[in-house]
C-alpha positions in Angstrom: 0.0 0.0 0.0 2.9 2.4 0.7 4.2 1.8 -2.8 0.7 2.6 -4.2 0.5 5.8 -2.3 4.0 6.9 -3.5 2.9 6.1 -7.1 -0.2 8.3 -6.8 1.9 11.2 -5.5 4.4 10.9 -8.3 1.5 10.7 -10.8 0.0 14.0 -9.5 3.4 15.7 -9.6 3.9 14.6 -13.2 0.5 15.9 -14.3 1.2 19.3 -12.7 4.6 19.6 -14.4 3.1 18.7 -17.8 0.2 21.1 -17.6 2.5 24.0 -16.6 4.7 23.3 -19.6 1.7 23.2 -21.9 0.3 26.5 -20.7 3.8 28.1 -20.9 4.2 26.9 -24.5 0.8 28.3 -25.4 1.8 31.7 -24.0 5.1 31.6 -26.0 3.2 30.8 -29.2 1.1 34.0 -28.8 3.8 36.4 -27.6 6.5 35.5 -30.1 6.2 36.7 -33.7 7.0 33.9 -36.1 7.8 34.0 -39.8 5.1 31.9 -41.5 3.4 32.5 -44.8 -0.2 33.7 -44.7 -2.1 30.4 -44.7 -5.4 29.7 -43.0 -5.2 29.7 -39.2 -1.6 30.8 -39.1 0.4 33.3 -37.0 2.4 35.4 -39.4 4.8 38.2 -40.2 7.9 39.6 -38.6 8.1 42.5 -41.1 5.6 45.3 -41.3 3.8 45.2 -44.7 3.0 48.2 -46.7 -0.2 50.1 -45.9 -3.2 48.4 -47.4 -5.2 50.4 -50.0 -8.9 50.1 -49.4 -11.1 51.1 -52.3 -14.9 51.1 -52.5 -17.3 51.9 -55.3 -19.6 54.9 -54.9 -22.3 52.8 -56.5 -22.2 50.1 -53.8 -23.3 49.9 -50.2 -22.1 47.2 -47.8 -23.3 46.1 -44.4 -22.3 43.3 -42.0 -24.3 41.3 -39.5 -22.9 38.9 -36.9 -25.3 36.0 -36.4 -23.1 33.8 -34.2 -22.5 35.3 -31.7 -25.3 37.9 -32.0 -23.8 41.4 -31.9 -25.8 44.5 -31.2 -23.0 46.9 -32.0 -23.2 48.8 -28.7 -20.1 47.3 -27.1 -16.9 45.6 -28.0 -17.5 42.5 -30.1 -16.6 39.3 -28.2 -15.7 36.2 -30.2 -15.4 32.8 -28.5 -12.0 31.0 -28.9 -12.2 27.6 -30.4 -15.9 28.0 -31.4 -17.6 28.8 -34.7 -18.2 32.4 -35.6 -20.6 33.3 -38.4 -21.5 36.6 -40.1 -23.3 37.9 -43.2 -22.1 40.6 -45.6 -24.8 42.5 -47.4 -24.2 44.3 -50.8 -26.5 46.8 -52.5 -25.9 47.7 -56.2 -27.0 51.4 -56.6 -25.4 51.8 -60.0 -26.5 51.1 -63.6 -24.1 48.2 -64.3 -23.4 44.8 -62.9 -21.1 44.0 -60.0 -19.3 40.7 -59.4 -18.8 39.8 -55.8 -15.5 37.8 -56.0 -14.4 36.9 -52.5 -14.4 37.6 -48.8 -11.3 37.2 -46.5 -10.8 37.9 -42.8 -7.9 38.1 -40.4 -6.8 39.0 -36.9 -4.3 41.9 -36.5 -2.2 43.2 -33.7 -4.5 45.6 -31.8 -1.8 48.3 -31.5 -0.9 48.1 -35.2 -3.3 46.6 -37.7 -0.4 46.1 -40.2 0.8 43.1 -38.1 -1.1 39.9 -38.9 -1.8 37.4 -36.1 -4.2 34.9 -37.7 -5.4 34.6 -41.3 -8.6 32.8 -42.3 -9.6 31.2 -45.6 -10.5 33.4 -48.5 -13.9 32.2 -49.7 -14.7 32.6 -53.5 -18.2 33.6 -54.5 -18.2 35.2 -58.0 -21.8 36.2 -57.5 -23.3 38.7 -60.0 -25.4 41.5 -58.6 -27.7 43.3 -61.1 -28.4 47.1 -60.9 -30.8 48.0 -58.1 -30.4 44.6 -56.5 -29.0 43.2 -53.3 -27.0 40.1 -52.4 -25.9 38.5 -49.1 -22.7 36.5 -48.6 -22.2 34.1 -45.6 -18.9 33.5 -44.0 -17.7 31.5 -41.0 -14.4 30.8 -39.2 -13.1 29.5 -35.8 -10.7 31.7 -33.8 -7.7 29.9 -32.4 -7.9 28.7 -28.8 -4.4 30.2 -28.1 -5.8 33.7 -28.6 -8.2 33.5 -25.7 -8.2 36.4 -23.3 -6.6 39.0 -25.6 -7.9 41.9 -27.8 -7.1 41.9 -31.5 -7.9 43.9 -34.6 -10.5 42.1 -36.7 -10.5 42.9 -40.5 -13.0 41.7 -43.0 -12.5 42.5 -46.7 -15.0 42.2 -49.6 -13.4 42.0 -53.0 -15.6 42.8 -56.0 -15.4 44.4 -59.5 -17.7 46.2 -61.9 -18.7 45.5 -65.5 -15.6 47.3 -66.8 -13.3 45.0 -64.8 -12.2 47.6 -62.2 -11.5 45.8 -58.9 -12.5 47.1 -55.5 -11.4 46.1 -52.1 -13.6 47.3 -49.2 -13.1 46.7 -45.5 -16.6 46.0 -44.4 -15.4 45.6 -40.8 -12.1 46.8 -39.2 -12.5 47.1 -35.4 -10.9 45.8 -32.2 -12.5 42.6 -30.8 -12.1 40.6 -27.7 -11.3 36.9 -27.8 -13.0 35.2 -24.9 -12.9 31.6 -23.5 -16.2 29.9 -22.9 -16.7 27.8 -19.7 -19.0 25.2 -21.2 -16.2 22.7 -22.0 -13.5 20.8 -20.2 -10.2 22.6 -20.4 -6.8 21.4 -19.1 -7.2 22.9 -15.7 -10.6 21.3 -15.1 -9.3 17.9 -16.2 -6.3 18.3 -13.9 -8.6 19.2 -11.0 -10.7 16.1 -11.5 -7.6 13.9 -11.6 -6.3 15.5 -8.4 -9.6 15.0 -6.6 -9.8 11.4 -7.8 -6.3 10.8 -6.5 -7.2 12.3 -3.1 -10.3 10.1 -2.9 -8.2 7.0 -3.7 -5.6 8.0 -1.0 -8.4 8.5 1.5 -9.9 5.0 0.7 -6.5 3.4 1.0 -5.8 5.0 4.4 -9.3 4.0 5.7 -8.7 0.4 4.5 -5.4 0.3 6.3 -7.0 1.6 9.5 -9.9 -0.9 9.4 -7.4 -3.8 8.7 -5.3 -2.9 11.8 -8.4 -2.7 14.0 -9.7 -6.0 12.7 -6.3 -7.7 13.5 -6.4 -6.4 17.0 -10.0 -7.6 17.6 -9.2 -11.1 16.3 -6.1 -11.4 18.4 -8.0 -10.5 21.5 -10.8 -12.9 20.8 -8.5 -15.9 20.1 -6.8 -15.7 23.5 -7.0 -19.0 25.5 -9.9 -19.1 28.0 -9.3 -21.0 31.3 -11.0 -24.4 31.4 -13.2 -25.0 34.4 -12.2 -28.4 35.9 -14.7 -28.4 38.8 -14.1 -27.5 42.4 -11.2 -29.7 43.0 -8.0 -30.7 41.2 -6.0 -32.2 44.1 -3.2 -33.6 42.0 -2.7 -30.4 40.0 -3.0 -32.3 36.7 -2.6 -30.2 33.5 -5.6 -30.8 31.4 -4.9 -28.2 28.7 -3.6 -30.8 26.3 -6.9 -32.8 26.3 -9.5 -32.2 23.7 -12.4 -29.9 24.6 -15.0 -32.7 24.3 -13.0 -35.0 26.7 -12.8 -32.2 29.2 -16.6 -31.6 29.0 -17.2 -35.3 29.7 -14.8 -35.3 32.7 -16.6 -32.3 34.1 -20.0 -33.8 33.7 -19.3 -37.3 35.0 -19.8 -37.9 38.8 -16.6 -38.2 40.8 -16.1 -41.1 43.3 -14.5 -39.8 46.6 -11.2 -41.3 47.6 -11.4 -44.0 50.4 -8.8 -45.0 52.9 -7.6 -48.7 53.0 -9.5 -49.2 56.2 -12.7 -48.0 54.7 -12.2 -50.3 51.6 -11.5 -53.3 54.0 -14.7 -52.7 56.0 -16.7 -52.4 52.8 -15.4 -55.7 51.5 -16.2 -57.4 54.9 -19.8 -56.1 54.8 -20.2 -57.5 51.3 
């Protein structure tokens, strides 16, 4: 049992050390700037890019609506880390010629400088034609990285479209600071570690209780198995040791009537009478 208790303590210490290393590694992944090409769900850039040129047509109006989570526009937008985020981009053609909605892309930027990319998301291709005096809606979804939880970031959403003459436009339909939050509806590493620690404490308590009950049981059995003195009647004139006799024999001896000892003279008188 002692070896088992030591094993549990070593197991708990190992889990604690491992979890601390995981959390430290996650913090390093966010704080350090790495040099990775701009792929989906990547942390990129150690060089400041040139200022982006955003152009929008005067014959077009754009709107954005967050459907998951629902956003009222009155406070800072909060996006759940590791969970699906969905929004709709509305486009209105006010001109006299067609527009082609080509693609939508989104990215997280460094909150203090939007020129630094933190996480890029997929560029979704639509190539949808919007006739004059018509409207169109584009749906887009993505999942923020869990490593970004608890930090503010710049959130940029671009709509790329062109007119009938082939002139391209790039409009930022959303370019604000958002807060990445962590939801409490799942089991994170800290919760799992807490459950493991509580389970280990329960096991140690059960082992200790079993040890205590076993020691008490051994003491009670030893006291109950002590030899009890055998009652041999009121007289044992010869001081004979009867402990070696079986219990059944001793019981018969105690129950059988005893004949009193007679002197030689008494025995002689008894034979004369006979």
